[in-house]
RODO-2510 file (C-alpha; in nm, 4 decimals, decimal comma):
residues 442
     n   res          X          Y          Z
     1     x   -18,0783   -24,2069    24,9902
     2     x   -18,4591   -24,2347    25,0063
     3     x   -18,7470   -24,1603    24,7718
     4     x   -19,1216   -24,1115    24,8160
     5     x   -19,1914   -24,4804    24,7664
     6     x   -19,5170   -24,6160    24,9093
     7     x   -19,4536   -24,8370    25,2086
     8     x   -19,7032   -25,0858    25,0633
     9     x   -19,4796   -25,1575    24,7625
    10     x   -19,4149   -25,5319    24,7869
    11     x   -19,1149   -25,7262    24,6634
    12     x   -19,3349   -25,8769    24,3898
    13     x   -19,4198   -25,5284    24,2633
    14     x   -19,0624   -25,3991    24,2361
    15     x   -18,8705   -25,7255    24,1933
    16     x   -18,5027   -25,6562    24,1381
    17     x   -18,5678   -25,2864    24,0982
    18     x   -18,5612   -25,2027    24,4638
    19     x   -18,4995   -24,8676    24,6229
    20     x   -18,1357   -24,9700    24,6692
    21     x   -18,1045   -25,0574    24,2997
    22     x   -18,2521   -24,7216    24,2059
    23     x   -18,0106   -24,5433    24,4377
    24     x   -17,7238   -24,7253    24,2641
    25     x   -17,8609   -24,6176    23,9283
    26     x   -17,8921   -24,2546    24,0408
    27     x   -17,5309   -24,2607    24,1503
    28     x   -17,4319   -24,3635    23,7974
    29     x   -17,6166   -24,0702    23,6398
    30     x   -17,5583   -23,8108    23,9114
    31     x   -17,3715   -23,5869    23,6660
    32     x   -17,6864   -23,5317    23,4563
    33     x   -17,9139   -23,2241    23,4970
    34     x   -18,1130   -23,1892    23,8189
    35     x   -18,4482   -23,1628    23,6376
    36     x   -18,3863   -23,5022    23,4769
    37     x   -18,2923   -23,6622    23,8085
    38     x   -18,6082   -23,5187    23,9681
    39     x   -18,8177   -23,6697    23,6896
    40     x   -18,6502   -24,0059    23,7437
    41     x   -18,7282   -23,9978    24,1151
    42     x   -19,0935   -23,9218    24,0435
    43     x   -19,1012   -24,2028    23,7867
    44     x   -18,9578   -24,4518    24,0353
    45     x   -19,2258   -24,3583    24,2868
    46     x   -19,4956   -24,4205    24,0225
    47     x   -19,3391   -24,7543    23,9285
    48     x   -19,3306   -24,8732    24,2885
    49     x   -19,6891   -24,7617    24,3506
    50     x   -19,8462   -24,9230    24,0438
    51     x   -19,9524   -25,2896    24,0593
    52     x   -19,8347   -25,5561    23,8199
    53     x   -20,0786   -25,6355    23,5337
    54     x   -20,3606   -25,8749    23,6134
    55     x   -20,5630   -26,1233    23,4119
    56     x   -20,8647   -25,8931    23,4317
    57     x   -20,6841   -25,5940    23,2790
    58     x   -20,8228   -25,5233    22,9309
    59     x   -20,4844   -25,3915    22,8230
    60     x   -20,3321   -25,7347    22,8825
    61     x   -20,6087   -25,9448    22,7338
    62     x   -20,4694   -26,2706    22,5911
    63     x   -20,1166   -26,1852    22,7136
    64     x   -19,9096   -26,4242    22,9147
    65     x   -19,8872   -26,1753    23,1973
    66     x   -19,8008   -26,4581    23,4381
    67     x   -19,4577   -26,4823    23,2718
    68     x   -19,3865   -26,1192    23,3515
    69     x   -19,1338   -26,1047    23,6260
    70     x   -18,9099   -25,8341    23,7594
    71     x   -18,6947   -26,0756    23,9561
    72     x   -18,3427   -26,1880    23,8815
    73     x   -18,2143   -25,8863    23,6929
    74     x   -17,9362   -25,6408    23,7622
    75     x   -17,8068   -25,3116    23,6280
    76     x   -17,5774   -25,3556    23,3272
    77     x   -17,2059   -25,3999    23,3793
    78     x   -16,9532   -25,2317    23,1483
    79     x   -16,8508   -25,4333    22,8428
    80     x   -16,6108   -25,3747    22,5570
    81     x   -16,6828   -25,3422    22,1873
    82     x   -16,5281   -25,6840    22,1229
    83     x   -16,7759   -25,8431    22,3622
    84     x   -17,0776   -25,7583    22,1483
    85     x   -16,9504   -25,8527    21,7995
    86     x   -17,0742   -25,5282    21,6531
    87     x   -17,1368   -25,5023    21,2815
    88     x   -17,2788   -25,1963    21,1116
    89     x   -17,4759   -25,4272    20,8779
    90     x   -17,3733   -25,2330    20,5729
    91     x   -17,5612   -24,9207    20,6731
    92     x   -17,3682   -24,6354    20,5141
    93     x   -17,5319   -24,3374    20,6650
    94     x   -17,5095   -23,9970    20,8210
    95     x   -17,3619   -24,1315    21,1436
    96     x   -17,3357   -24,4418    21,3580
    97     x   -17,3705   -24,4873    21,7297
    98     x   -17,3417   -24,8184    21,9142
    99     x   -17,4219   -24,8679    22,2810
   100     x   -17,3481   -25,1850    22,4751
   101     x   -17,5049   -25,2161    22,8185
   102     x   -17,5780   -24,8425    22,7975
   103     x   -17,2134   -24,7509    22,7324
   104     x   -17,1096   -24,5905    22,4026
   105     x   -16,8677   -24,8272    22,2246
   106     x   -16,8828   -24,6762    21,8751
   107     x   -16,9429   -24,3122    21,7918
   108     x   -16,8812   -24,2096    21,4344
   109     x   -16,9195   -23,8327    21,3933
   110     x   -17,1735   -23,7005    21,1505
   111     x   -17,0556   -23,5587    20,8225
   112     x   -16,9284   -23,2008    20,8364
   113     x   -17,1959   -23,0809    20,5947
   114     x   -17,4687   -23,1878    20,8403
   115     x   -17,2901   -23,0582    21,1485
   116     x   -17,2536   -22,7163    20,9861
   117     x   -17,6296   -22,7074    20,9315
   118     x   -17,6937   -22,7676    21,3007
   119     x   -17,7769   -23,1377    21,2877
   120     x   -17,7110   -23,3124    21,6189
   121     x   -17,6418   -23,6844    21,6531
   122     x   -17,5240   -23,7819    21,9991
   123     x   -17,5728   -24,0135    22,2890
   124     x   -17,8639   -23,9165    22,5089
   125     x   -17,6335   -23,8417    22,8011
   126     x   -17,4266   -23,6035    22,5892
   127     x   -17,7431   -23,4379    22,4661
   128     x   -17,8754   -23,3963    22,8200
   129     x   -17,5535   -23,2180    22,9144
   130     x   -17,5098   -23,0065    22,6007
   131     x   -17,8650   -22,9573    22,4724
   132     x   -18,0652   -22,9969    22,7916
   133     x   -18,3598   -22,7714    22,7108
   134     x   -18,4046   -22,9243    22,3662
   135     x   -18,4133   -23,2729    22,5134
   136     x   -18,6365   -23,1648    22,7997
   137     x   -18,8983   -23,0329    22,5563
   138     x   -18,9374   -23,3683    22,3788
   139     x   -18,8135   -23,6576    22,5933
   140     x   -19,0899   -23,8798    22,7330
   141     x   -19,3495   -23,6046    22,7213
   142     x   -19,6345   -23,8389    22,6218
   143     x   -19,8011   -24,0549    22,8880
   144     x   -19,8352   -24,4287    22,8492
   145     x   -20,1951   -24,5103    22,7522
   146     x   -20,1942   -24,8735    22,6435
   147     x   -20,1682   -25,0718    22,9648
   148     x   -19,7988   -25,0574    23,0504
   149     x   -19,7972   -24,7528    23,2738
   150     x   -19,5946   -24,9414    23,5330
   151     x   -19,3272   -25,0458    23,2857
   152     x   -19,3190   -24,7012    23,1245
   153     x   -19,2444   -24,5556    23,4669
   154     x   -18,9731   -24,8179    23,5170
   155     x   -18,8220   -24,7193    23,1828
   156     x   -18,8068   -24,3513    23,2757
   157     x   -18,6683   -24,4258    23,6201
   158     x   -18,3800   -24,6452    23,4988
   159     x   -18,3168   -24,4961    23,1518
   160     x   -17,9416   -24,4439    23,1467
   161     x   -17,8428   -24,3661    22,7895
   162     x   -17,9553   -24,3855    22,4311
   163     x   -17,9461   -24,1771    22,1148
   164     x   -18,0549   -23,8261    22,0229
   165     x   -18,1120   -23,7055    21,6660
   166     x   -18,2011   -23,3445    21,5965
   167     x   -18,2524   -23,1935    21,2518
   168     x   -18,3109   -22,8169    21,2303
   169     x   -18,5774   -22,6664    21,0092
   170     x   -18,5471   -22,6801    20,6302
   171     x   -18,2681   -22,9393    20,6553
   172     x   -18,2710   -23,2758    20,4856
   173     x   -18,0419   -23,5626    20,5808
   174     x   -18,0689   -23,7915    20,2811
   175     x   -17,8891   -24,0943    20,4314
   176     x   -17,9875   -24,2801    20,7471
   177     x   -17,8503   -24,2588    21,0980
   178     x   -17,7750   -24,6000    21,2454
   179     x   -17,8110   -24,6711    21,6180
   180     x   -17,7170   -25,0092    21,7664
   181     x   -17,8280   -25,1162    22,1140
   182     x   -17,6627   -25,4297    22,2573
   183     x   -17,7429   -25,6210    22,5729
   184     x   -17,4640   -25,8343    22,7154
   185     x   -17,4449   -26,0855    23,0010
   186     x   -17,7177   -26,2992    23,1511
   187     x   -17,9545   -26,1232    23,3859
   188     x   -17,8886   -25,7769    23,2459
   189     x   -18,1691   -25,5210    23,2562
   190     x   -18,1503   -25,2559    22,9872
   191     x   -18,3518   -24,9410    22,9200
   192     x   -18,2594   -24,8111    22,5725
   193     x   -18,4138   -24,4963    22,4287
   194     x   -18,3977   -24,3036    22,1014
   195     x   -18,5265   -23,9485    22,0653
   196     x   -18,5759   -23,8038    21,7155
   197     x   -18,6711   -23,4385    21,6644
   198     x   -18,7309   -23,3013    21,3143
   199     x   -18,8036   -22,9313    21,3038
   200     x   -19,0142   -22,7509    21,0422
   201     x   -18,9730   -22,8982    20,6913
   202     x   -18,6808   -23,1153    20,8026
   203     x   -18,6347   -23,4725    20,6762
   204     x   -18,4484   -23,7589    20,8414
   205     x   -18,4243   -24,1393    20,8552
   206     x   -18,3175   -24,3232    21,1705
   207     x   -18,2605   -24,6986    21,2070
   208     x   -18,2502   -24,8636    21,5493
   209     x   -18,1035   -25,2120    21,5864
   210     x   -18,1664   -25,4108    21,9060
   211     x   -17,9593   -25,7219    21,9714
   212     x   -17,8255   -25,9464    22,2448
   213     x   -17,4535   -26,0069    22,2428
   214     x   -17,5030   -26,3811    22,2898
   215     x   -17,7854   -26,6195    22,2170
   216     x   -17,9585   -26,7902    22,5033
   217     x   -17,8970   -26,5274    22,7698
   218     x   -18,1953   -26,4278    22,9777
   219     x   -18,2325   -26,0501    22,9807
   220     x   -18,4908   -25,7853    23,0548
   221     x   -18,5355   -25,4976    22,8121
   222     x   -18,7628   -25,2008    22,8753
   223     x   -18,7072   -24,9500    22,5940
   224     x   -18,8707   -24,6539    22,4289
   225     x   -18,8524   -24,3998    22,1530
   226     x   -18,9989   -24,0556    22,0864
   227     x   -19,0571   -23,9250    21,7353
   228     x   -19,1423   -23,5563    21,7009
   229     x   -19,2196   -23,4164    21,3538
   230     x   -19,2834   -23,0431    21,3407
   231     x   -19,4775   -22,8672    21,0640
   232     x   -19,3969   -23,0152    20,7251
   233     x   -19,1284   -23,2477    20,8641
   234     x   -19,0715   -23,6046    20,7469
   235     x   -18,9379   -23,8829    20,9688
   236     x   -18,8697   -24,2408    20,8685
   237     x   -18,7971   -24,4612    21,1686
   238     x   -18,7056   -24,8285    21,1372
   239     x   -18,6556   -25,0564    21,4381
   240     x   -18,5187   -25,4096    21,4124
   241     x   -18,5689   -25,6111    21,7300
   242     x   -18,3642   -25,9306    21,7496
   243     x   -18,3027   -25,9936    22,1208
   244     x   -18,2073   -26,3403    22,2449
   245     x   -18,4798   -26,6042    22,2640
   246     x   -18,4770   -26,5911    22,6454
   247     x   -18,5393   -26,2173    22,6663
   248     x   -18,8438   -26,0436    22,8053
   249     x   -18,8760   -25,7207    22,6059
   250     x   -19,1078   -25,4215    22,6253
   251     x   -19,0872   -25,1227    22,3910
   252     x   -19,2893   -24,8014    22,3883
   253     x   -19,3222   -24,5694    22,0910
   254     x   -19,4695   -24,2191    22,1029
   255     x   -19,5144   -24,0230    21,7809
   256     x   -19,6264   -23,6637    21,7381
   257     x   -19,7003   -23,5243    21,3913
   258     x   -19,7757   -23,1555    21,3434
   259     x   -19,9220   -22,9722    21,0406
   260     x   -19,8433   -23,1489    20,7092
   261     x   -19,5855   -23,3683    20,8830
   262     x   -19,5339   -23,7287    20,7741
   263     x   -19,3993   -24,0022    20,9983
   264     x   -19,3328   -24,3586    20,8857
   265     x   -19,2377   -24,6075    21,1551
   266     x   -19,1619   -24,9696    21,0740
   267     x   -19,0891   -25,2222    21,3466
   268     x   -18,9512   -25,5675    21,2748
   269     x   -19,0090   -25,8122    21,5593
   270     x   -18,7935   -26,1231    21,5461
   271     x   -18,6267   -26,1930    21,8801
   272     x   -18,7220   -26,2343    22,2478
   273     x   -18,9158   -26,5030    22,4300
   274     x   -19,1959   -26,2621    22,5058
   275     x   -19,2128   -25,9138    22,3555
   276     x   -19,4670   -25,6384    22,3969
   277     x   -19,4687   -25,3329    22,1729
   278     x   -19,6932   -25,0321    22,2302
   279     x   -19,7212   -24,7606    21,9666
   280     x   -19,9040   -24,4331    22,0290
   281     x   -19,9405   -24,1892    21,7401
   282     x   -20,0912   -23,8413    21,7643
   283     x   -20,1976   -23,6380    21,4609
   284     x   -20,2109   -23,2910    21,6085
   285     x   -20,2651   -23,0536    21,3150
   286     x   -20,4232   -23,0507    20,9673
   287     x   -20,2367   -23,2438    20,7016
   288     x   -20,0500   -23,4662    20,9471
   289     x   -19,9986   -23,8288    20,8429
   290     x   -19,8726   -24,1327    21,0313
   291     x   -19,7742   -24,4582    20,8621
   292     x   -19,7530   -24,7325    21,1277
   293     x   -19,6011   -25,0554    20,9979
   294     x   -19,4841   -25,3761    21,1606
   295     x   -19,3591   -25,7183    21,0587
   296     x   -19,3335   -26,0117    21,2949
   297     x   -19,1822   -26,3510    21,2388
   298     x   -19,2654   -26,5747    21,5326
   299     x   -19,1074   -26,9149    21,5980
   300     x   -19,1262   -27,1855    21,8645
   301     x   -19,3231   -27,0541    22,1626
   302     x   -19,2448   -26,6860    22,1140
   303     x   -19,5162   -26,4374    22,2048
   304     x   -19,5480   -26,0958    22,0423
   305     x   -19,8023   -25,8607    22,1940
   306     x   -19,8763   -25,5459    21,9900
   307     x   -20,0913   -25,2588    22,1158
   308     x   -20,1546   -24,9456    21,9103
   309     x   -20,3396   -24,6161    21,9379
   310     x   -20,3987   -24,3690    21,6543
   311     x   -20,5397   -24,0395    21,7831
   312     x   -20,6657   -23,7826    21,5346
   313     x   -20,6876   -23,4470    21,7087
   314     x   -20,7300   -23,2087    21,4123
   315     x   -20,9232   -23,2048    21,0829
   316     x   -20,7827   -23,3419    20,7566
   317     x   -20,5367   -23,5795    20,9172
   318     x   -20,4660   -23,9351    20,8045
   319     x   -20,3101   -24,2524    20,9355
   320     x   -20,2461   -24,5976    20,7984
   321     x   -20,1612   -24,8960    21,0137
   322     x   -20,0532   -25,2274    20,8620
   323     x   -19,9213   -25,5016    21,0914
   324     x   -19,8300   -25,8341    20,9331
   325     x   -19,7357   -26,1446    21,1295
   326     x   -19,5987   -26,4797    21,0124
   327     x   -19,6441   -26,7503    21,2751
   328     x   -19,4711   -27,0882    21,2909
   329     x   -19,4614   -27,3733    21,5407
   330     x   -19,6544   -27,2825    21,8599
   331     x   -19,5924   -26,9088    21,8404
   332     x   -19,8513   -26,6559    21,9478
   333     x   -19,9308   -26,2994    21,8440
   334     x   -20,1742   -26,0510    21,9889
   335     x   -20,2820   -25,7337    21,8161
   336     x   -20,5057   -25,4759    21,9808
   337     x   -20,5435   -25,1439    21,8009
   338     x   -20,7700   -24,8443    21,8393
   339     x   -20,8396   -24,5465    21,6152
   340     x   -20,9700   -24,2432    21,8064
   341     x   -21,1142   -23,9435    21,6247
   342     x   -21,1716   -23,6332    21,8343
   343     x   -21,4909   -23,4233    21,7811
   344     x   -21,3086   -23,1517    21,5849
   345     x   -21,1134   -23,3932    21,3664
   346     x   -21,3479   -23,3829    21,0660
   347     x   -21,2290   -23,5257    20,7333
   348     x   -21,0120   -23,7791    20,9127
   349     x   -20,8933   -24,0658    20,6936
   350     x   -20,7728   -24,3589    20,9041
   351     x   -20,7094   -24,7247    20,8326
   352     x   -20,5991   -25,0153    21,0468
   353     x   -20,5207   -25,3687    20,9365
   354     x   -20,3708   -25,6727    21,1075
   355     x   -20,2978   -25,9749    20,8897
   356     x   -20,1682   -26,3063    21,0156
   357     x   -20,0127   -26,5774    20,8035
   358     x   -20,0405   -26,9084    20,9875
   359     x   -19,7687   -27,1597    20,8977
   360     x   -19,8606   -27,4069    21,1677
   361     x   -20,1808   -27,5573    21,3065
   362     x   -20,0527   -27,4944    21,6582
   363     x   -19,9815   -27,1215    21,6187
   364     x   -20,2191   -26,8724    21,7752
   365     x   -20,3158   -26,5218    21,6612
   366     x   -20,5527   -26,2791    21,8332
   367     x   -20,6721   -25,9595    21,6642
   368     x   -20,8693   -25,6863    21,8374
   369     x   -20,9079   -25,3829    21,6083
   370     x   -21,1323   -25,0984    21,7217
   371     x   -21,2749   -24,7552    21,6416
   372     x   -21,3848   -24,4657    21,8626
   373     x   -21,5302   -24,1960    21,6372
   374     x   -21,6563   -23,8633    21,7747
   375     x   -21,6820   -23,6732    21,4437
   376     x   -21,9433   -23,7244    21,1707
   377     x   -21,7511   -23,6621    20,8502
   378     x   -21,4695   -23,9171    20,8492
   379     x   -21,3516   -24,2281    20,6698
   380     x   -21,2249   -24,4852    20,9174
   381     x   -21,1944   -24,8562    20,8507
   382     x   -21,0270   -25,1497    21,0143
   383     x   -20,9861   -25,5174    20,9549
   384     x   -20,8073   -25,8336    21,0585
   385     x   -20,7407   -26,1628    20,8844
   386     x   -20,5776   -26,4914    20,9802
   387     x   -20,5172   -26,7502    20,7113
   388     x   -20,3016   -27,0464    20,6126
   389     x   -20,0826   -27,0473    20,3043
   390     x   -20,3037   -27,1639    20,0166
   391     x   -20,2333   -27,5318    19,9522
   392     x   -20,2140   -27,4774    19,5782
   393     x   -19,9320   -27,2230    19,6213
   394     x   -19,7293   -27,4641    19,8347
   395     x   -19,7990   -27,7452    19,5907
   396     x   -19,6943   -27,5296    19,2944
   397     x   -19,3563   -27,4503    19,4507
   398     x   -19,2912   -27,8030    19,5790
   399     x   -19,3813   -27,9508    19,2412
   400     x   -19,0851   -27,7543    19,1043
   401     x   -18,8406   -27,9078    19,3473
   402     x   -18,8561   -27,6436    19,6168
   403     x   -18,8584   -27,7908    19,9672
   404     x   -19,1448   -27,6948    20,1988
   405     x   -18,9219   -27,4794    20,4259
   406     x   -18,7924   -27,2860    20,1273
   407     x   -19,1425   -27,2552    19,9866
   408     x   -19,2675   -27,1121    20,3158
   409     x   -18,9793   -26,8636    20,3207
   410     x   -19,0578   -26,7453    19,9689
   411     x   -19,4253   -26,7082    20,0459
   412     x   -19,3564   -26,5172    20,3678
   413     x   -19,1339   -26,2749    20,1784
   414     x   -19,4122   -26,2232    19,9293
   415     x   -19,6500   -26,1592    20,2185
   416     x   -19,4101   -25,9105    20,3825
   417     x   -19,3112   -25,7219    20,0685
   418     x   -19,6189   -25,4974    20,0868
   419     x   -19,4642   -25,3487    20,4018
   420     x   -19,0951   -25,3702    20,3076
   421     x   -19,1737   -25,2009    19,9779
   422     x   -19,2779   -24,8845    20,1585
   423     x   -18,9152   -24,8159    20,2536
   424     x   -18,7474   -24,5723    20,0168
   425     x   -18,3989   -24,6659    20,1380
   426     x   -18,2832   -24,9838    19,9631
   427     x   -18,0133   -25,0614    20,2223
   428     x   -18,2671   -25,0703    20,5022
   429     x   -18,4971   -25,2832    20,2896
   430     x   -18,2133   -25,5296    20,2332
   431     x   -18,1047   -25,5380    20,5998
   432     x   -18,4554   -25,6203    20,7161
   433     x   -18,4793   -25,8895    20,4519
   434     x   -18,1515   -26,0427    20,5739
   435     x   -18,2752   -26,0580    20,9325
   436     x   -18,5990   -26,2215    20,8224
   437     x   -18,4106   -26,4694    20,6049
   438     x   -18,1780   -26,5566    20,8934
   439     x   -18,4783   -26,6466    21,1075
   440     x   -18,5672   -26,9259    20,8680
   441     x   -18,2216   -27,0757    20,9100
   442     x   -18,2211   -27,0899    21,2915
***
């Protein structure tokens, strides 16, 4: 089997993801629709043609791009549910789906009341086979714009399975869907994806959990998610990333909000050796609102690289970005965000803030907020801060018998609560808090 791959594509550019590896992947998904396979072939050609990031690329400024490698990885092997130690984390929701190495290991059907209303909750492969046109209209329709075009193409080429949530118009699902993505075995390369579609005046909450089956395994993750909110729809999306400390992880988010739609996305970054997260939000019609939230707790020499883009394409739209990072040891975070206001997007109200809490003298935080305004009647602001915990606060807690580590944990929770408090669902709030708390005990 051959593809239109440039003959100049070197081994360094494709690494383990050779033409032979792609052919093996295509054989695994050969039962899926032809249009999807054609898109994958085109994506592989783009991946092979694009160069790896360079030091001079603005989109990778301050990143440890030298640690990026595509060598030493292989397509995931089948594993069993028992191999991944799955726990639903107390999420009692509308439905649960767990995938391990791209294979469905848990699939709890949605409640009958939601199924009767036309709600769909399925693996992405099932959705491609049963709801192909619906998936085709929304899956990976937005181009990568934040520097990872090569990796976005790799994701599309090797994407094997994931989750699909569809809520028809005027339907509300009051409890969350839970999706669990597990990576198992050293050297595994995984390409998880979640697609959420909320039609007119629909409302839904989806929680994605990302975990390695075992600590210490080196893995490569290249994931993505699409959030589509039609007119008046409301989506709450929560992602909890806790890959193993040896993992290289990239994740791409694309959000579309139509007239009077509201989308809240909250990403918790806790795992991985080096993780890059790109979030691209488009406000396409009047009244649209996007709430972009993130919390990062960085230990040891972890690196978290966050790139965001808020594009206002219509008048009377709003967005609010708040990214908070807590850094310990020699950890490093990078934030680069841009608000773009198109010429017709008058009365835009946009805000962007990156705040870093430094718990170590050796930690490193870079903040690069930016504005690109092409309209003259807008309110757009941005800001970034990096600061140590005030000495008097630490002293106050320690003077009451609280050890420094516990004092730091309490103060970090106080710092994070501004973001956690935006979640309406108490279970999700508590699960995120548990993950954060566990990080202080590692």
